[in-house]
C-alpha positions as CSV (number, residue, x, y, z in Angstrom):
1,M,83.8,19.2,191.0
2,S,87.0,20.5,189.4
3,D,89.6,18.6,187.5
4,E,89.7,14.9,188.6
5,K,93.5,15.2,189.3
6,D,92.7,18.0,191.8
7,F,90.0,15.9,193.5
8,S,90.8,14.7,197.0
9,L,88.4,12.1,198.4
10,E,89.8,12.7,201.9
11,D,89.3,16.5,201.7
12,N,85.8,16.1,200.4
13,L,84.9,13.6,203.2
14,Q,86.3,16.0,205.8
15,E,84.2,18.8,204.4
16,I,81.1,16.5,204.6
17,R,82.0,15.7,208.3
18,D,82.3,19.5,209.0
19,I,78.9,20.2,207.4
20,L,77.3,17.4,209.4
21,E,78.8,18.7,212.6
22,K,77.5,22.3,211.9
23,M,74.0,21.0,211.1
24,Q,73.9,18.7,214.2
25,R,74.8,21.7,216.4
26,G,71.8,23.4,215.0
27,I,71.6,26.5,212.8
28,S,68.7,28.8,213.2
29,D,69.1,30.5,209.8
30,F,67.1,28.4,207.3
31,D,69.0,29.9,204.3
32,K,72.3,28.8,205.9
33,Q,70.9,25.3,206.5
34,M,69.8,25.0,202.8
35,E,73.2,26.3,201.7
36,L,75.0,23.6,203.8
37,F,72.6,20.9,202.7
38,K,73.1,21.7,199.0
39,R,76.9,21.8,199.4
40,G,76.9,18.5,201.3
41,K,74.7,16.9,198.6
42,A,77.1,18.1,195.9
43,L,80.1,16.7,197.8
44,V,78.4,13.4,198.3
45,S,77.6,13.2,194.6
46,G,81.2,14.0,193.7
47,C,82.5,11.4,196.0
48,R,80.1,8.8,194.7
49,D,81.1,9.6,191.1
50,Y,84.8,9.4,192.0
51,L,84.4,6.0,193.8
52,D,82.3,4.6,190.9
53,G,85.0,5.5,188.5
54,A,87.7,4.0,190.8
55,E,85.6,0.8,191.1
56,M,85.2,0.5,187.3
57,T,89.0,1.0,186.9
58,I,89.7,-1.7,189.5
59,Q,87.3,-4.1,187.8
60,Q,88.9,-3.5,184.5
61,L,92.4,-4.1,185.9
62,V,91.2,-7.3,187.7
63,N,89.5,-8.6,184.5
64,G,92.6,-7.8,182.4
65,N,90.8,-5.3,180.3
66,L,93.1,-2.4,181.2
67,S,96.8,-2.3,181.7
68,P,98.1,-0.6,184.8
69,L,99.7,2.1,182.6
70,D,96.4,2.9,181.0
71,A,94.8,3.4,184.4
72,E,97.3,6.2,185.3
73,E,96.2,8.4,182.4
């Protein structure tokens, strides 16, 4: 995953959907299947990390441990 400011959850989720669609249609080339699987797994991991970070920030804001200005940095 590149710089977090360049990260787009929506773009990554769309790419995951595209990969799933390709795999569901069936791909006879095993190497291509593995390439798509690895890319999908990396995208899911990046999305999970992003969402975990967002959840932590929200919890800190709710608990008063972080000011809204600190969250924007």
